[in-house]
N, C-alpha and C positions, 0 to 999 in steps of 0.2 A: 922647323918649329923651334922659338927658342928653349928651354927647359923651364919648364913651369916652377917645378921648385926654389931654382936658385930665382925666378921672377916673385914670386911669393912670399920668401924666405927673408927672416928677421933683415939680412943683409942686400937685399936685392935693391933692384932700380925702386921697386911702389919704394921702401922704408924709406929709399934716399928722400923720394919725390915727395912722400905725403908725411907730416910733422902727424906725428901718434898714431903710427901704421901699427898696427899689428897683426905678426905672423899667425894665421888661422888653419889647423889642420883641414877643419871641412872645407875651407876656401879654396883650398889648392886641391880637394879630389873632386869637387864641383867641377873646378877648373877642368883637370884632367878627363872626366866622365864628356863633358861637351868637346874639347880637343877632339876625343878618340870618336865620340858622334862627330864630327864635319869630316875628319879622317877619312872615316867609314862608311858615312854616308846610311847613315840608324837613320834612327829616329830614340827620343828622351822625353820623360817625362820626371822632371826632376825639383821634392819640395824641398828648398832651403829655410830651416827656420832664421828668423828676423835676426843680424847680426852677425850673419855667414859673410856677408859683405857679395852676395849673390853677383850683383850686375858687375863688376870686374871681374868674377870667375868664367861671366860667358862674355866679355867685351874681348878681354884680351885672345883668346885661344881663336876669335874670329878677325883682331887685326892679324894674328900671326898666321892667319892660314892659308892667305893668298887665293880666297876663295873668294867672289862675291856674296854677300852674305847682308839679308832683310833683318835688322833687327825690330819689333814689331811691341808697343808698350800699351798698358791702359789706358790710359792718359797723357794730353798734350804735355801738361807737366813735367811728367817725368819725359816724353821725348822731347822735350827742349831741355830737359838736364842733360838726357846722356850727350846731345848734340852740342849745345855752348858751352858744358864743361866736362862732361868724366871723359867722350872720346879725345878730345885735345890736351888734357891735361895726362891721360895715355900714352898718345902718341910724341907726347914732349918723353916720360920717363921711359919708355920704349925704343925713342928712336925710330921710331916709326910713322913716319907719318902717310897714313891712307888718305885715299881722298873720299869725304864721306860727304853725305847729302841728307839732307831735309825733306821730306814729302809729308805737306797735309790733303786734307781733301778738299776739292775746290772751294767749300763755302771760308772757309781759312784766308785765300789770296783775292786782294781787288780785283775786281773786273772793271777796265778802264776804258771800255765800250758802255758799258751799265751808268756809271759813273758821268759819261759825259753825257749820258741822257736825265740825268737826273734837275730838278728845276733849279734857277738861282736860289728861292726859298723855298725852306724843307722845314717843317711845322717840331723840328728835334733842338730840344735847347742842353746841351752841356752842365748847365749850370756854374759854368766859368764866364770870364769875362770874352770869350773869342766862340761865336757860334758852334755847335759842334760840323753843322758840313762845311766850313769853313776851314775848321780842323782838319778834316779830312780830305781836304784839297788842298790844303798847304801840303798837308806828309803825303798824298799821293805823287807830290812835284817833288820830291827827297827823295822818297824811299826806291830802293833795287831791288826788292824781294818781295815785298806786297803784303807779307805775310801781317793781317790785323791784330796780330799778339803784340806787333810792334806799338799797335793804339790804344794804350787801354781808355783810353775816354771810352771808347765805345766795345762796354760788356761784351760777352755771350747772350744772344737773347734779345739784345738789341735792335726794334723795327729796322732799323737804316742799314745792318748788316744785310738784309736780305734783299732789298736796291742797290747794293755793290757790288756783289756779289754773282757769279753764275751757277746755273745749273745745267746739269747733262743735256737737259733738252733743250736750254735755253742759248749754250755757246752755238757757235756758229763757226768753228773751229778757223783750220785754213781761210775759209771765207772772210774773216773778221778784220777789220778793217786793222783793228789792235796787236793782229797777231803776231809782227815778230817782236811786241813787245809784252804780250803775255805773260803775265810771270804764272800762273798756272802751266802750261806747258812750259815754259823758260824751266821751273822746278822739275819738274819730267821729266828735260834734257838735261841736266845737272845729275839728278837720278841716273838715270844709264848710263852715266860714264865714270859713276861712283865704284866706290872698291864696298862701301859699307851705307846703306840707306835705312836711313831710319825714319821708321811711320808707325801709325798706331793702329791698333785691331779693329777698328771704325775703316779706317785705308785698305786694309788687309784684306775685309771680309768681303769690302765691294770691290775689289779687283778676280777675289776669286768668286763670287757671285756673278761679273760679270763676262769672264770665262765659261763662265757656268753658263751661261747664255747665248754666250755665241758672238757677243758687243766687241771683243774684243781686251785690251787691258788697258790697266791703271798705270802697276807697277815693272820694271825690270824683269829679265828674269834671272834666279839667283839661284846659287847651288847649296842654299841653306837659310832658313828664318828661325828665327830664335824669335821665342813671345814670353814677355816677360809679363807677369800679371795673370795669368793666363787662367786664375781661377774665373775669370771675366769671359770667356770664352763663349760656353755653354749658352749663355742667357743671348749673348751674341752671337751668335752666329743663329741661334731659331728667326732670329728678326732679319736676317739677312739673306737668310734664304727659307724666309714667309715671302707673303705677298702684304703688298701695303697699299694703299692710297691714300694722295695728302688735298682737300682740299684745296691750300695754299696754292697749289700748280693752277689751278684754273684762276684765281685771282693775277697770277704773274703774268699769265698766257694775255688776260684779259687789260694787265696794264702795256706788254710789250705791243699788241695791236696796232694803237694807232700809229706811234714815229713808223713804226716794221710799214706802213704802208704809204707811209707819204715818203720814205725813204726807196721807196722800191714804186714809187709814181702811181699809186690808187688815190684815190678819193677815200680818206679816213673814215668817210660815212656811209663807205661800200658795203661795208657788212653789218650794218644798224640793226635790223631786224633780224641775223642769227647771232650779233653779242646779245639787243636784250633780253632773246629767248633765255641764250641761257646765262642770263645773269638772275634772272624770273626763279628757272630751275634749281641753282644754287642757290639762291635766298628761302626758298620750299625747301631745302635740304637742310642748310642751316638748322630753318627754324624747327624743322622735326626731329635732328640728331639734338635739339639744347631742350626737346621737348622727353627726349630721352633719359638724362639723370644732367649729375651735375659735371660743371665747365673743370672740364682734366681728369674726370673720372674715368678708369678704363671702367666702359660696362660691356655685357657682350652681347653681339649682334646677334638676336635670336626671333621665333615666330613672331615672338609678343613686341615685334618691331616693323608690323604690315606699313604705317605711314612713311617709315624712314626708307621701308622698301619701295610704295612707288615713288616717291619722293628720287632717288637714288638712278630707278632705271628712266624717270627722265631726263634728269641729268645727263645718261648718260646717251639720251638721244639728243639732246643739244648738246653736245659734245663731237656727237658724230656728222649736224647736220653741218657745225661750224667748220670741221674737219673738210664735208664735200666742199661748200661755198670757197674756202682758201683753194683747196686742191684745184677748182674749176677756174682762178682769176689767172694760171700760169704766171710770167713774168720774173720768172728767175725761182734764186734757191729760197729765196728768207721766206715766200709763200707757201713752199713747198715743203720746209722744215717745221713752218706753225702747224700745219693740215699733220705733220704725222706729231708735234706735241700732241691736238689735239686728239688724234686718236688715239695715241697710247694712252693719256689719260682715260680715256673713256673703256682703252683695251682693261686698263689694269682694276678701275671699278666694277666691269664688268664683270670679269674675272670672283673676283668676292661678292657677288652676287649668287652666282652658282658654283658656288664653291661645296660639297659635301662635307657633311656631320664628321666622316670621317679624315676631313683630309688637316684638321687640325680646330684651333683655338678661334673665332669671326669673331672681331670686338672691334669696341669703338668708343673713339677719346672724344664726344665735343667740346666746344669751347667757343669764348663768347665771340669769336670772328672766325671761327675753321671746323673744319671737324678731318679727325685722319679714322682710319678702317685702316683692319689688318687680319691676315691671318695667319695664324703662326702656329705651325708643326708641331705636335707631337715629342717627336722623335726626330732629330737633326743629322745621328749619329750617322748612320746611314750614306746620305747623303753626302757627305763629309766625308767620311772615310774614303768614298770613290773618287773625289775630287783632291784629296791628298795624293792619295794610291797614283794618281795620274800622274803626279806630277815628280821627277825622279830630283827629289830636294833632303839632303839632313832637315832634320825639324825636332826645337828643343821646345820644348812648354815646363815655360819654369813661374815660380808660385812662391812665395811663403805659406797658401794654404792653398792648397790640394791632394791631400790623403787625410780620412778618417780615420783616428785611431793608425795610422798608420796604413790604411788600406787605402789604394787607388780606384778602385771597384768600380765608384760612382763615379768621380769625373772621368775614365778611361771609357764609361759605357756610354755615358751623353752624348762624347765627341766619337763614339763609332773605332775607340782605337783601340778598345782590348787584343791582347795575342799579336800586336803590331809594334810596340813603345818596350824598349828599356825603362828602367825606374828607377828613382836612386831617392833615399831621406838623406839630408844632414843636418841633422840637429842644432839649433841654436847654442851657439856660447856662452849664453848665457848662463849664470850660476839663479836659475831664480827659484829656487829654497829658501837662499839667503837674500836675494833682493827686492821680492815678495809676496805678499800674499793673496789668497782667493776667501773670500769673505761670502758666505751665505748663511744671511742672518735666521735665525730661528724664529716659529711666531705669524710670518707675513701670511695675511690669507691670500688664499685662492688669486690668483688673475681672472678667475670669473667673475670673482667678487665683486661687487659695486665698492664694499671699502676699499678695494685695492689700488686708486690712484693717488689716494691721503696717506697710505699705507705707503706707498712709493716718497713722497715727498716726505714725510715723516722721516723715513730711515736716510733718505738721501741726505738730505739737510744735517741730519746729524753728522754724518758723515762728511761733507764738505765743512760742518764749525769745529770739526776732532783734527782735520788737513788744514784750515785756514788759509782754503781755496786750493789752487793750484790742479781742479778738478773738470774731469769729462765728464757728463752725462750726459748717458746712449741712450734713446729711445729707439723703440721699433714701429710708432706711428706719430706722425703731426698730431693726431688730438692729444696725443699722452703730452708730448712734448708743449704743446701751447698752457695745456692745462697745469703740466709742472713750474714753466717758468710763469704762468701769472702764480700761484698758489708760491713757490719758496720768495719771488718778489715783494709780495706783502708779507708774506713773514719776516722777511728779513729786515723788511719796513718798521714792524709790529715791534720788534727788537731791539730795534736800531744799530744792528749787524749790516759793515757796510760791506759789500762785496760786488767785484764787478763782476756782473751777468753778462753773455752775449749768449744773443740766441739765435740759431738759424734763423734764416728769414730774413733779419732786422738789418743785415748788412750782407757784401759780398762774400763768399767763403774764405779767399784770399787773406780777405782784410781782417775778419775774424780770429783767424790765425794769427795772423802777426801781432793783433793786439794782444793773443791771448800770451804768447810768447814773451812780448815785450813787458806786462803787467807781473809776471812770474805768480800771481795768488788770483787771477779771473778763474770762474767758474762758466764752462760752455757748453752750453747742449745744446743735443746734433741728432737728426736722424740717420739715415741710411749712406750718406755721402762721406760723414766724418767716421764713418766702420772701418775705414780704410784709407787707403793711401795718404794719412797722416803724419806727419814726423814732427815730435816736438822733443827730443831729448833733454834728461838735465830736469832739473826739481821744476820747473815753472808746472810740469805733469806728473803730480802724487799718487791723484785718484781717479780710477775710472769706475762710474754707475753704471751696470746695465740694468732696465728698470723690467726686461723680460726677456723668456729665451725666444729667440730671433726666429721662428715660424712662421712661413707664409704666410698674410693673413687665408682664408679659407674663406670668404669673400671677396678677395680677387677673381675676376670672372678666370683669369690665364690658370691660377694655381686647380682652382674649382675642376676646370675642364680637364688638366691634366690629372686630376684624383680621381673624376668619373672613367677615363677611360683607363687607367690603370685596375680599377677594378674592375671593369668589365674583361678585363686580360687577366684575372684572377689574381691579379698581383695585390702586396698589401703596400697601397699608394704612403701611407703615414712614414711607415718601418722605413720603405727602400728611397721614398724621396726626400720628405719633408723631413724626417733627423738628419740624414745625414747634408742634407743641404743647409739646415738650422747648427748643425756641428764645424761647418766650416764657415758662416758668418760671425759665429760668435768666438769663432779663433781668430778671427780678422777683429773683433774686440777689439778682446780682450789682449790683441796683441800691439796695441796704441800705447798700454804702461812703460813698458820693459825697451828700451831705442840705445842704449849702451851700457857698458859696464859697469858706469856710474851710478847709473840710476835705481831705485828702490820708490815702492808705494805696493797701495792696494788697490786689488780688483774687488766689486764688489757686487752678486750676481743678485739681482729680489728678488729671484722666482723660485716660492719652491719645490715648483716640479722638477728643480736642478737636481734636487735630493729627493724628493720623496715619489719621484716616477722611475720604470725601471727602466727606461731610454736615459735619465738624467746622468747612469754608470757610463755610457757608449759617448753622452757629451762630453761630459770631465777626461772621459780617456782622448778625448780628440786635441784635449787643452795644454799648455806648456805644463811642466812638473813643478808646478807654483805650490809652496804648502798651502795646505788647506784648514782652516779655522771657523769655527762658531761664535768664537771669542772676543767680543765688543772689545774686552781690556787690551787683547794682543794686537787685535787692530788700533789701538791710540798708540799706543805703543810701537807699531811700525812709521805711524804717520809724525808720530813727533821726533823719530828717527831721517826721516823724509826729509822732513824740515829745518831742523838740526842739519843737515848737510846742506840744505840753500843757504843758509846762514853763514856756514862757514865760506862757503862759495862765496858770499857778498861780502865778506872780512874781507 
């Protein structure tokens, strides 16, 4: 391995390749720790503060290790950045042209076989001159990789995506007529031949879950796995190692049956009776799910839902009847595969119906046209540790937010990593005491008070007016976001003040961020997805306002079940779970402000519990060392300085 001190030095290849590169001791220290972990086949948990340059600090040892390494990220945005920008740049700078592959889940790739089965006319419109279906057809003929990220006209969540992608159940693999040109298997073949494979946590966990169930694998074997944005892992792993059922799988099966029957020489009406029975059972289950609560809201599925239980059991029976009828057809692999899909769906739902209360939180999410059910285990640490121990690999878990006041216990316990990992903390190189203020205003009512929402609006508006925009307003609930957005717009319309107000949900996330950066003095209101993974260096962001401490809502059924479980076991769930979780999320939100050595500004936390409750000290101890104040005059001075920095840069 090349000398890392030289590579990360002020006269090294990075300095020559990157204008403005700064040698950072913390970055070198982190890179050396990663290199040692890979060389000695150890496990490492490392928190690297904002500005450390952790991405290059783990990519360079991976490139130089002569090992096969899987890099897993929390988001597809970072995944694309690593593959398309960072790794090519580092390869050129180091003269190390490693073979690198990008691999996503199958829902991100065009399925040629399903595209061919689409009707000519589709009820989808892009709003442009050319119908969306025609754009997809034209792109499908030109694409070499089939990655739907190449088609910005087809955003996440668009209903057409489900029609042109495959699932594990619907894919026929090598039996498919399009197998030789399949984008999913082509991507997996590239990954199998690469030295570095860039994936995301969803795909990595799906691979681990498949291996655990004995279904094979998605990812190639590797010598090491590096997980960036690893703070997301505990909640994601809880989902992947729980049990799931979604009614959309039935919709997809019913859509696929008629063409499958025709292609295999059967009368498409052959199974009409079983299909109609299944459709009726599905409609009844949808009706009972809708009666359980609001669409999109996660609810506890318990004894209070006997109507849904009966409908779900009838749905299991209808799926089994269809599976039996398909199996009786004979006639090749396609009917047998369809029978297996129906049986799998029945098995998933039946397992949830029969789950014991101590297995986890049993939840249901109603929707307008579908519903989903989950069993989320209370503790996935033991299972995940067992899975990881079976793999003779190095593991590196890193993020800017893993520890609580320097203590990794909460993260290590949730993932079952206690006594298994080396730990490392790299402080941010930023001068927080000079660059930023933490403002906790006095006199605000308790968050439980009915006067609190208006007090938040008043305080936030005053701060935004002092900063002349350039603000993120971060909320812990959609209800608070919507109330504040409406109230702020009304206030500024009455006063004649003009602010460009951008609100989560009114436009796609990336479009909002692009407008915010380009405007320079905008005000963006957001909830959970804007608390992390958002990078706005420069004076376009000079104020971050947080409405309240980000404790998980006790009304959330998963949180409620976890707290009840902890109490049953004699623990203190608030101190042992809620406070550490809130500390990590709060550090993420505060971390939006200072993203470079030139940034400056104010973080305002409008929750009086930060200074008025004993646990506030633990939350404060987990934040970067910002100078603290309760003096609005000091805040105004800092905001004026930040605005002045912006004016000078414009000039």
